[in-house]
C-alpha positions as CSV (number, residue, x, y, z in Angstrom):
1,M,-57.6,77.5,111.6
2,A,-60.2,75.9,109.3
3,S,-57.8,73.1,108.8
4,R,-54.6,72.1,110.6
5,T,-51.7,69.9,110.1
6,L,-50.9,67.3,112.5
7,L,-47.4,67.8,113.9
8,T,-45.1,65.3,115.5
9,A,-45.1,65.1,119.3
10,L,-44.6,62.6,122.0
11,A,-47.6,62.0,124.1
12,A,-47.3,60.0,127.2
13,L,-48.1,59.7,131.0
14,T,-45.1,59.0,132.8
15,L,-44.8,57.9,136.6
16,L,-41.3,58.0,138.1
17,A,-41.1,55.5,141.0
18,A,-38.6,53.4,143.1
19,G,-39.5,49.8,144.0
20,P,-42.1,47.9,141.9
21,A,-43.1,50.1,138.8
22,F,-46.3,51.7,139.0
23,T,-48.8,50.2,137.1
24,P,-52.0,51.8,135.8
25,P,-55.5,49.8,135.9
26,A,-56.0,47.0,133.3
27,A,-58.4,49.3,131.6
28,A,-55.6,51.8,131.3
29,R,-52.9,50.2,130.2
30,T,-51.0,48.1,127.4
31,T,-47.8,47.7,128.9
32,A,-45.8,48.5,132.2
33,A,-42.2,49.1,131.4
34,A,-39.5,47.2,133.5
35,W,-36.8,49.0,135.7
36,D,-34.0,50.5,133.4
37,T,-30.6,51.2,134.6
38,D,-31.6,54.5,136.0
39,R,-34.3,52.9,138.4
40,A,-37.0,54.9,136.8
41,A,-40.2,53.2,135.5
42,T,-42.5,54.4,132.9
43,A,-46.0,53.4,132.3
44,Y,-48.2,54.7,129.3
45,A,-51.9,55.3,129.4
46,T,-53.3,54.0,125.8
47,D,-56.6,53.0,126.5
48,P,-59.1,55.7,126.0
49,A,-61.0,54.6,129.1
50,A,-58.4,56.2,131.3
51,V,-58.7,59.8,129.7
52,T,-61.9,61.5,129.3
53,A,-62.6,65.1,128.1
54,S,-65.4,67.6,127.9
55,G,-65.5,67.2,123.8
56,S,-63.0,66.9,121.2
57,E,-62.9,68.9,117.9
58,N,-63.3,65.5,116.0
59,A,-62.6,62.0,115.8
60,G,-59.0,62.3,114.9
61,S,-58.2,64.5,118.0
62,A,-59.8,62.1,120.9
63,P,-58.8,62.5,124.3
64,G,-56.7,59.4,124.6
65,L,-54.4,60.9,121.9
66,A,-52.8,63.2,124.5
67,F,-51.6,60.0,126.2
68,D,-50.9,57.3,123.7
69,G,-47.2,57.4,123.4
70,N,-47.5,58.4,119.6
71,G,-45.7,61.1,118.5
72,A,-48.0,62.0,115.7
73,T,-51.4,62.5,117.6
74,R,-52.6,65.2,119.9
75,W,-56.1,66.0,121.5
76,S,-58.0,69.0,120.5
77,S,-61.1,70.1,122.3
78,D,-64.4,71.8,121.0
79,F,-64.1,75.4,120.5
80,T,-65.2,76.4,123.9
81,D,-63.2,78.3,126.9
82,D,-64.4,75.8,129.5
83,A,-63.3,72.6,127.9
84,W,-61.4,70.2,130.1
85,L,-58.9,67.0,130.0
86,R,-58.9,64.5,132.4
87,V,-56.7,61.6,133.1
88,D,-57.2,58.5,135.5
89,L,-53.9,57.5,137.0
90,G,-55.4,54.3,138.6
91,A,-54.1,54.8,142.3
92,V,-53.6,57.7,144.3
93,V,-50.0,59.1,143.9
94,R,-48.1,62.1,145.1
95,V,-47.9,64.2,142.2
96,G,-44.6,65.9,141.4
97,R,-45.0,67.7,138.4
98,V,-47.2,67.9,135.2
99,V,-45.8,68.9,131.7
100,L,-48.1,70.3,129.1
101,D,-46.7,70.3,125.4
102,W,-49.3,72.8,123.6
103,E,-50.1,72.8,119.8
104,A,-50.7,76.1,118.5
105,A,-54.2,76.6,119.9
106,Y,-52.9,76.7,123.6
107,G,-54.7,78.0,126.8
108,K,-54.1,81.6,127.8
109,R,-55.8,80.9,131.1
110,Y,-56.2,77.5,132.6
111,V,-56.0,75.6,135.9
112,L,-54.3,72.1,136.8
113,E,-56.6,70.2,139.3
114,A,-56.0,67.0,141.3
115,S,-58.9,64.8,142.7
116,T,-58.7,61.5,144.8
117,D,-62.5,60.6,143.8
118,G,-62.8,62.4,140.5
119,T,-65.7,64.6,141.9
120,A,-63.9,67.0,144.3
121,W,-61.1,69.0,142.9
122,T,-58.4,71.1,144.3
123,P,-56.5,73.3,141.9
124,F,-52.6,73.2,142.3
125,Y,-51.2,75.2,139.2
126,T,-53.2,78.4,137.8
127,E,-51.9,80.1,134.6
128,T,-53.2,83.6,133.8
129,A,-51.0,84.7,131.0
130,G,-50.1,81.4,129.1
131,T,-48.0,81.7,125.9
132,G,-48.0,78.0,124.9
133,G,-45.1,75.9,124.0
134,S,-43.6,73.4,126.7
135,V,-45.0,74.1,130.3
136,T,-43.6,72.4,133.1
137,A,-45.8,72.9,136.5
138,H,-43.9,71.7,139.7
139,T,-46.1,70.7,142.8
140,Y,-43.6,71.6,145.2
141,P,-43.9,72.8,148.3
142,Q,-47.7,72.0,147.9
143,E,-49.4,68.7,148.8
144,V,-50.8,67.2,145.7
145,R,-52.2,63.7,145.9
146,A,-54.3,62.5,143.1
147,R,-55.9,59.5,141.2
148,Y,-57.2,62.0,138.7
149,V,-55.5,65.0,137.1
150,R,-57.6,67.5,135.2
151,L,-56.6,70.4,132.8
152,R,-59.6,73.1,133.0
153,G,-59.4,75.6,130.4
154,V,-60.5,79.2,131.2
155,E,-59.5,81.1,128.2
156,R,-58.4,80.2,125.1
157,A,-55.4,82.1,123.4
158,T,-57.0,81.5,119.8
159,P,-60.4,81.0,118.5
160,Y,-59.9,77.4,118.1
161,G,-59.9,74.8,121.0
162,Y,-57.4,73.5,123.3
163,S,-54.8,71.6,121.6
164,L,-52.2,69.2,123.6
165,W,-49.5,66.9,122.0
166,S,-49.0,65.6,125.5
167,F,-50.1,65.7,129.2
168,K,-47.5,64.2,131.1
169,V,-47.9,63.5,135.0
170,Y,-44.9,62.4,137.1
171,G,-45.3,61.0,140.6
172,G,-45.5,58.0,142.7
173,E,-47.2,56.2,145.7
174,P,-45.6,57.1,149.1
175,A,-43.9,54.5,151.2
176,P,-46.3,53.1,153.6
177,A,-45.6,52.0,157.3
178,A,-43.3,49.1,157.3
179,T,-42.9,46.3,159.7
180,T,-40.0,44.7,157.7
181,R,-36.9,46.7,156.5
182,A,-37.9,49.0,153.8
183,N,-36.9,52.5,152.1
184,L,-39.3,54.6,154.2
185,A,-38.5,57.9,152.2
186,L,-39.6,57.0,148.8
187,N,-42.3,59.6,147.6
188,H,-42.3,61.3,151.1
189,P,-42.2,65.1,151.5
190,A,-38.7,66.6,151.6
191,Y,-37.5,70.1,152.7
192,A,-34.5,72.1,152.1
193,N,-33.5,75.5,153.5
194,Y,-32.6,76.7,149.9
195,Y,-32.5,75.2,146.5
196,Q,-31.4,76.4,143.1
197,H,-34.4,76.4,141.0
198,A,-38.0,74.5,140.7
199,G,-36.3,71.8,138.6
200,N,-34.0,71.2,141.4
201,S,-36.4,71.2,144.4
202,P,-35.7,68.9,147.3
203,A,-39.0,66.8,146.2
204,F,-36.8,65.2,143.6
205,V,-34.6,63.5,146.5
206,T,-37.3,61.1,147.1
207,D,-38.7,60.4,143.8
208,G,-36.8,57.2,143.2
209,G,-34.6,58.3,140.1
210,V,-30.8,57.6,140.5
211,P,-28.7,57.5,137.1
212,A,-26.7,54.4,136.8
213,D,-23.5,56.5,136.0
214,L,-24.2,59.0,139.0
215,K,-23.2,61.9,136.5
216,A,-26.5,62.3,134.1
217,D,-28.9,65.3,134.7
218,A,-31.6,63.2,136.1
219,T,-33.9,64.8,138.9
220,R,-31.9,65.8,141.7
221,W,-32.0,68.6,144.7
222,S,-29.3,71.1,144.0
223,S,-28.7,73.7,146.5
224,D,-27.6,77.4,146.3
225,W,-23.8,78.1,146.2
226,N,-23.5,77.9,150.0
227,A,-21.8,75.4,152.5
228,D,-24.6,75.8,155.2
229,R,-27.5,74.0,153.5
230,W,-29.6,71.0,154.3
231,V,-32.3,68.7,153.0
232,S,-34.5,66.4,155.2
233,V,-37.1,63.8,154.6
234,D,-40.6,63.5,156.7
235,L,-41.0,59.7,157.1
236,G,-44.5,60.3,158.4
237,A,-44.2,58.6,161.9
238,T,-41.6,57.4,164.4
239,S,-39.4,55.1,162.7
240,V,-36.2,52.7,163.4
241,I,-33.7,53.6,161.2
242,D,-30.5,51.6,160.3
243,T,-29.2,52.8,157.0
244,V,-29.1,55.8,155.2
245,D,-28.2,55.8,151.4
246,L,-27.0,59.1,149.8
247,Y,-26.6,59.1,145.9
248,W,-24.7,62.1,145.1
249,E,-24.4,63.9,141.8
250,A,-20.5,65.4,141.4
251,A,-21.2,68.2,143.5
252,Y,-21.3,66.1,146.8
253,A,-20.6,67.2,150.6
254,V,-17.0,66.3,151.4
255,D,-18.1,66.6,155.1
256,Y,-21.7,66.3,156.5
257,E,-23.9,65.3,159.3
258,L,-26.7,62.9,159.3
259,Q,-29.3,63.9,162.1
260,V,-32.8,62.9,163.2
261,S,-35.5,64.6,164.7
262,D,-39.0,63.9,166.6
263,D,-40.4,67.3,165.7
264,N,-38.6,68.8,162.7
265,R,-37.1,71.4,164.9
266,T,-34.7,69.7,167.4
267,W,-31.9,67.6,165.9
268,R,-29.6,65.0,167.1
269,T,-26.5,64.0,165.1
270,V,-26.2,60.1,164.3
271,Y,-23.4,60.1,161.9
272,R,-20.5,62.0,160.5
273,P,-17.8,61.1,158.2
274,S,-14.1,60.4,160.0
275,A,-11.4,62.9,159.6
276,A,-9.8,60.4,157.2
277,E,-12.7,60.0,155.2
278,V,-13.2,63.7,154.9
279,A,-9.3,64.3,153.9
280,A,-10.0,61.7,151.3
281,R,-12.8,63.3,149.9
282,R,-11.5,67.0,150.0
283,A,-8.6,65.3,147.9
284,D,-10.9,64.3,145.2
285,V,-10.6,67.1,142.9
286,K,-11.5,66.9,139.1
287,S,-12.7,69.3,136.5
288,P,-16.4,69.4,136.3
289,A,-16.3,67.4,133.1
290,E,-14.2,64.5,134.8
291,A,-16.1,64.6,137.7
292,T,-18.7,61.9,138.9
293,G,-21.0,61.3,141.9
294,R,-20.9,58.8,144.6
295,H,-22.9,56.6,146.7
296,D,-22.6,56.8,150.3
297,S,-24.3,53.8,151.9
298,V,-24.2,54.8,155.8
299,R,-25.0,52.1,158.1
300,L,-25.5,53.9,161.5
301,P,-23.5,53.1,164.5
302,A,-26.2,52.1,166.2
303,P,-30.2,52.1,165.0
304,A,-31.6,55.6,165.5
305,T,-35.3,56.5,166.5
306,G,-37.0,59.7,164.8
307,R,-39.9,60.7,162.3
308,Y,-37.6,63.2,160.3
309,V,-33.9,62.7,158.8
310,R,-31.7,65.3,157.4
311,M,-28.4,65.6,155.6
312,L,-26.7,68.9,156.8
313,G,-23.9,70.0,154.6
314,K,-20.7,71.0,156.3
315,E,-18.0,71.4,153.4
316,R,-18.6,71.2,149.5
317,R,-16.5,69.5,147.1
318,S,-13.9,71.6,145.2
319,F,-13.3,71.3,141.3
320,Y,-10.6,72.5,139.2
321,N,-11.8,75.6,137.4
322,P,-9.4,75.4,135.6
323,A,-6.6,73.9,137.2
324,P,-4.9,74.8,139.5
325,A,-7.7,77.2,140.4
326,T,-10.6,75.6,142.1
327,A,-14.4,76.4,142.7
328,Q,-17.3,75.3,144.8
329,F,-20.8,75.1,143.8
330,G,-23.8,73.8,145.8
331,Y,-24.7,70.1,147.0
332,S,-26.5,68.1,144.6
333,L,-28.1,64.9,145.5
334,Y,-30.0,62.5,143.4
335,E,-31.7,60.5,146.1
336,F,-32.0,60.2,150.0
337,E,-33.0,56.8,151.0
338,V,-33.8,56.0,154.6
339,W,-34.0,52.3,155.4
340,G,-35.6,50.6,158.5
341,T,-38.9,50.0,160.1
342,G,-41.9,52.3,160.9
343,G,-43.1,55.3,159.0
344,S,-46.4,56.2,157.6
345,A,-47.7,57.0,154.0
346,A,-49.7,60.0,155.6
347,A,-46.7,62.2,155.6
348,A,-47.9,65.3,154.0
349,Y,-46.5,68.9,153.2
350,P,-48.2,71.5,155.5
351,A,-50.7,74.0,154.0
352,L,-49.3,77.1,152.4
353,P,-50.2,80.3,154.0
354,G,-53.3,82.2,152.7
355,D,-54.0,86.0,152.3
356,Q,-54.5,88.0,155.5
357,T,-57.8,89.2,156.5
358,G,-58.9,92.8,157.6
359,G,-58.2,96.3,156.3
360,Y,-54.9,98.3,155.6
361,R,-53.7,100.7,158.2
362,T,-50.5,102.8,157.7
363,T,-47.6,101.5,159.6
364,F,-44.8,103.6,158.1
365,F,-44.9,106.9,156.4
366,D,-42.6,110.2,155.5
367,D,-43.7,113.0,153.3
368,F,-40.2,114.7,153.9
369,T,-41.6,118.0,155.3
370,S,-39.3,118.5,158.2
371,A,-36.0,120.5,158.1
372,A,-33.7,117.5,157.6
373,L,-34.2,113.8,156.9
374,D,-35.6,111.9,159.9
375,R,-33.0,109.4,161.0
376,S,-35.2,107.5,163.3
377,K,-36.9,106.2,160.2
378,W,-34.1,106.2,157.7
379,R,-30.3,105.0,157.4
380,V,-28.2,106.8,155.1
381,V,-26.1,104.3,153.3
382,R,-22.3,104.8,152.6
383,T,-20.1,103.0,150.4
384,G,-17.4,101.0,152.2
385,T,-19.5,101.2,155.6
386,E,-23.1,100.0,155.0
387,M,-22.3,98.3,151.6
388,G,-19.6,97.7,149.2
389,P,-19.4,98.5,145.2
390,V,-22.3,96.8,143.3
391,N,-23.4,96.0,139.8
392,G,-20.4,97.8,138.2
393,E,-22.0,101.1,139.1
394,S,-19.8,104.2,139.0
395,Q,-20.8,106.3,142.3
396,A,-20.0,106.2,145.8
397,Y,-22.7,106.7,148.2
398,V,-21.9,109.2,150.9
399,D,-23.8,110.7,154.0
400,S,-23.9,114.6,152.8
401,T,-26.6,117.0,152.2
402,D,-25.1,117.4,148.8
403,T,-26.5,114.0,147.8
404,V,-29.3,113.4,150.4
405,R,-31.5,116.3,151.7
406,Q,-35.0,117.7,152.1
407,E,-36.1,120.2,150.1
408,N,-39.4,122.0,149.4
409,G,-41.3,119.2,151.0
410,A,-39.7,116.3,149.0
411,L,-36.4,114.1,149.4
412,V,-34.0,115.1,146.9
413,L,-31.1,112.0,146.2
414,Q,-28.6,114.2,144.0
415,S,-25.3,112.9,141.9
416,K,-22.4,115.0,141.9
417,Y,-19.1,114.8,139.8
418,C,-15.5,115.5,140.8
419,K,-12.6,113.6,139.1
420,G,-10.9,111.1,141.7
421,C,-12.1,113.2,144.8
422,T,-13.9,110.5,146.7
423,Q,-12.2,107.8,148.6
424,A,-14.5,105.1,149.9
425,G,-14.2,101.4,150.9
426,G,-10.7,101.3,149.4
427,G,-11.8,102.6,145.9
428,T,-11.4,106.2,144.4
429,Y,-14.7,107.5,142.6
430,D,-15.3,110.3,140.3
431,F,-19.0,110.7,141.3
432,T,-21.1,110.6,144.4
433,S,-24.7,110.1,145.0
434,G,-27.4,109.5,147.6
435,R,-29.0,106.0,149.0
436,I,-31.2,105.5,152.0
437,D,-33.0,102.8,153.5
438,T,-35.1,101.7,156.6
439,H,-33.1,98.9,157.7
440,T,-32.8,98.5,161.5
441,K,-35.3,101.2,161.7
442,F,-38.5,99.7,160.0
443,D,-38.3,96.0,158.6
444,F,-41.6,94.4,158.0
445,T,-43.4,91.4,156.3
446,Y,-46.3,91.8,154.0
447,G,-48.0,95.3,153.1
448,R,-48.8,97.6,150.4
449,V,-45.8,99.9,149.9
450,S,-46.0,103.0,147.7
451,A,-44.0,106.1,146.8
452,R,-44.5,109.3,144.6
453,M,-41.5,110.1,142.6
454,K,-40.1,112.2,140.0
455,L,-37.1,110.7,138.2
456,P,-34.1,112.1,136.2
457,V,-34.1,111.3,132.4
458,G,-30.9,110.4,130.6
459,D,-28.8,107.6,129.8
460,G,-27.2,105.4,132.7
461,F,-29.2,107.5,135.4
462,W,-30.6,104.5,137.6
463,P,-33.0,105.6,140.4
464,A,-34.8,102.7,142.1
465,F,-37.3,102.2,144.6
466,W,-37.2,98.7,146.3
467,L,-37.3,96.2,149.0
468,L,-34.6,93.9,149.9
469,G,-34.6,90.9,152.6
470,S,-33.2,92.1,156.0
471,D,-31.2,88.7,156.2
472,V,-29.1,89.9,153.1
473,D,-25.9,90.4,155.0
474,D,-26.0,87.1,156.8
475,P,-23.5,85.2,155.2
476,S,-25.5,82.0,155.6
477,V,-28.1,83.6,153.3
478,S,-26.9,86.5,151.3
479,W,-28.2,87.4,147.9
480,P,-30.5,86.4,146.1
481,A,-31.8,83.9,148.9
482,S,-32.6,86.9,150.8
483,G,-35.0,88.0,148.1
484,E,-35.5,91.3,146.4
485,T,-38.4,93.2,145.1
486,D,-38.0,96.0,142.7
487,I,-40.8,98.2,142.8
488,M,-39.7,100.6,140.3
489,E,-36.2,100.9,138.5
490,N,-35.6,103.4,135.7
491,I,-32.4,103.6,133.8
492,G,-32.7,107.0,132.1
493,Y,-35.6,106.1,129.4
494,A,-38.4,108.9,129.6
495,D,-41.1,106.3,128.6
496,W,-40.9,103.5,130.8
497,T,-39.8,101.7,134.2
498,S,-39.3,98.2,135.4
499,S,-40.8,96.0,138.2
500,A,-39.0,92.8,139.1
501,L,-38.4,90.0,141.6
502,H,-35.0,88.4,142.6
503,G,-34.6,85.0,144.4
504,P,-32.7,81.6,143.7
505,G,-33.5,80.6,140.2
506,Y,-34.6,83.9,139.3
507,S,-32.1,86.5,139.6
508,A,-30.1,89.3,137.8
509,D,-31.0,88.9,134.0
510,G,-33.1,86.2,134.7
511,N,-35.5,88.0,137.3
512,I,-39.0,87.7,137.1
513,G,-40.1,91.2,135.5
514,A,-42.1,93.5,133.7
515,R,-41.7,96.7,131.7
516,Q,-44.4,99.4,131.9
517,V,-44.8,102.0,129.5
518,Y,-46.6,105.2,130.5
519,P,-50.0,105.8,128.8
520,A,-51.1,109.1,127.3
521,A,-47.4,110.1,126.6
522,G,-46.5,110.4,130.1
523,R,-43.0,110.6,131.2
524,A,-40.5,109.3,134.0
525,D,-39.5,113.2,134.5
526,Q,-43.1,114.0,135.8
527,W,-44.7,112.7,139.3
528,H,-46.1,109.1,139.6
529,T,-47.0,106.7,142.3
530,Y,-45.1,103.6,142.3
531,A,-46.5,100.7,144.4
532,V,-46.3,96.9,145.4
533,E,-48.9,94.9,147.1
534,W,-46.9,92.1,148.8
535,T,-49.1,89.4,150.4
536,P,-48.2,85.7,151.4
537,T,-49.9,84.5,148.0
538,G,-48.0,87.2,145.5
539,M,-47.0,90.5,144.3
540,R,-49.0,93.1,142.5
541,F,-47.2,95.8,141.2
542,S,-48.8,99.2,140.0
543,V,-48.0,102.4,138.5
544,D,-50.5,105.3,139.2
545,D,-52.8,102.6,140.4
546,R,-52.5,100.7,137.1
547,L,-51.6,96.9,137.5
548,V,-48.2,96.4,135.6
549,Q,-47.1,93.1,136.9
550,E,-48.7,90.2,139.1
551,T,-46.6,87.4,140.1
552,T,-48.3,84.5,142.3
553,R,-46.5,82.5,144.7
554,N,-48.1,79.5,143.2
555,K,-46.9,80.0,139.3
556,L,-43.4,81.5,140.8
557,E,-42.7,78.3,142.8
558,A,-44.3,76.0,140.1
559,T,-42.0,77.1,137.3
560,R,-39.1,79.2,138.6
561,G,-37.9,78.7,142.2
562,Q,-38.3,79.1,145.9
563,W,-40.5,81.7,147.1
564,V,-38.2,83.9,149.6
565,F,-40.6,86.4,150.6
566,G,-42.1,85.1,153.6
567,H,-39.8,87.0,156.1
568,N,-38.7,90.8,156.8
569,Q,-37.5,93.1,153.9
570,Y,-36.7,96.9,154.1
571,V,-37.3,99.8,152.0
572,I,-34.5,101.6,149.8
573,L,-34.4,104.7,147.8
574,N,-31.3,105.3,145.7
575,L,-29.8,107.1,142.7
576,A,-27.2,104.7,141.1
577,L,-25.0,105.7,137.9
578,G,-24.1,103.4,135.0
579,G,-23.8,99.8,135.6
580,A,-25.0,96.3,134.4
581,Y,-28.5,97.3,133.9
582,P,-28.0,100.5,132.0
583,A,-25.2,99.2,130.0
584,G,-27.1,96.1,128.9
585,W,-29.5,98.7,127.3
586,N,-27.6,101.6,126.0
587,Q,-24.4,99.6,125.1
588,V,-22.0,102.2,126.6
589,T,-18.7,101.4,127.6
590,T,-17.0,104.6,127.7
591,P,-16.2,106.8,129.5
592,Y,-17.9,104.7,132.2
593,W,-19.9,101.6,132.0
594,G,-23.5,102.3,131.0
595,L,-22.8,106.0,131.4
596,P,-22.0,108.2,128.3
597,Q,-20.1,111.5,128.4
598,S,-23.3,113.4,127.8
599,S,-24.6,112.1,131.1
600,V,-21.4,112.7,132.8
601,D,-21.7,116.5,131.5
602,R,-25.0,116.6,132.9
603,I,-24.1,115.4,136.3
604,A,-21.0,117.8,136.4
605,G,-23.5,120.5,135.6
606,G,-25.7,119.8,138.9
607,G,-28.8,118.8,137.3
608,V,-29.1,115.1,138.3
609,R,-31.7,114.2,140.9
610,A,-34.4,112.0,141.9
611,E,-37.3,113.5,143.7
612,V,-39.7,111.6,146.5
613,D,-42.7,113.3,147.7
614,W,-43.7,110.6,150.1
615,V,-43.3,107.0,151.1
616,R,-46.1,104.8,152.6
617,V,-46.4,101.2,154.0
618,E,-49.6,100.0,154.9
619,Q,-50.1,96.4,156.5
620,K,-53.1,94.3,157.5
621,G,-53.5,93.4,161.4
């Protein structure tokens, strides 16, 4: 771009807090906004002395213009990959998120870093495939404390510099130890067993933000749709607690327990609503549009002592959906205040696990050369017994050598057609097929998982090689909180397969996935090796040793949702027919969803099968 038109955008440094408004140092401020009705304070860094950079394209794109609150200005770096932009917040705060609003000259690769002294820097968000636009990088569940926040460029997406309309930092100072009564939870670490997505993480329940109407879509924790969910706060040190204030969004708990703990493991219940209160809350059923939240100010019957405080949900509110039918969603909490004395600002999120050391060794292998399937390694899955119908698929899985067998040194999963011939799980099926897994035989955490496979080609044939969280059948977890790792899926197209991750906030059509096209005119009905390397810090998917998708835990949690891949999964191989994924591509609705007549004829002719040469799991340690 020899010349560029200045577009309109807001550039501001925003710091959310509760209690006194966060005020930047004198050199960095022109004003500190007063409290508004939503109890969120805003401060704008307008003095260029608070913002520095490696350089600028020209005087009209100076560093401070990314923070000046003027919607017609921007910072643009000089034309170099290693350019950087830094802001001084004036005090050490717990950083909750950073928002970058890119102009057309954006970063393809860059790092966000934090520092307490402006010298030693710690990365907290790494982007390797940026696409510009507006990027929100949440820090949860990392511990990110900073007086200085820096964007460090690694690679530009264009020949020009890096250009930002705005660079916004959200956070606040953690509540210090108190000898007089105070909200000890403010800007302290918060945890939950599950949350809906990155924008509703538990970190938001201590950020001080409460909308006046208890209805607005302000910062909040929101669980997934399960009654057995909790959110907790670390006060940093033993405290004496007399009151807990819960500011609920409309999806509040009808019944819950308040608990305290000294060690974050053993909990003591200190409050639960009475039966009459629960009945009254249960009767408050409205449509989602009419419903508002509530403020529970709970004065404990007697002061409680502990470091950790938890809300444990027991029953969710019901909504008309529409009347007289009702539905329940998750729990949704704007703010969790804990009033008393004690505590410590030193409360911190624990360090996240790093990658494992050592070399890989094989812990599971099958090359299918025996006379029959080795049932010490594999479980044959049956519809109506081990699983129910899913995804609108047309087949019933059965335990038969017609559908699961070993032949010529390979596993064969074959589909059969017989109109109305199969009864399974209370349904009647025209198709049967094969599915096996290692659940209860070999469940594992982390490793390199691979298989050599040859797939059928034809609309609606859906073979898959994947991993599923071993707790998927636990009703207090279920899918997608269990996690799902799709190493290879094919829906009948000859030239491509896909890989994907599913979890809270990134499931079904919203998964984190990629499509790979075979190079050199390769085809799905040829032999290929599909693999994933699963580590504590990410997933790397490959086809024939060619990397096709890499998803880091850091980027997943910063932008999408909770990492649910730190526990056992098991291996699955199956051949499905039709259903949601194929139908989404081929748009077929008859004679079966996602499965056209031409494919039915091929199944009836006995020619549709997926073959597996071998399966291997390698692990470290």
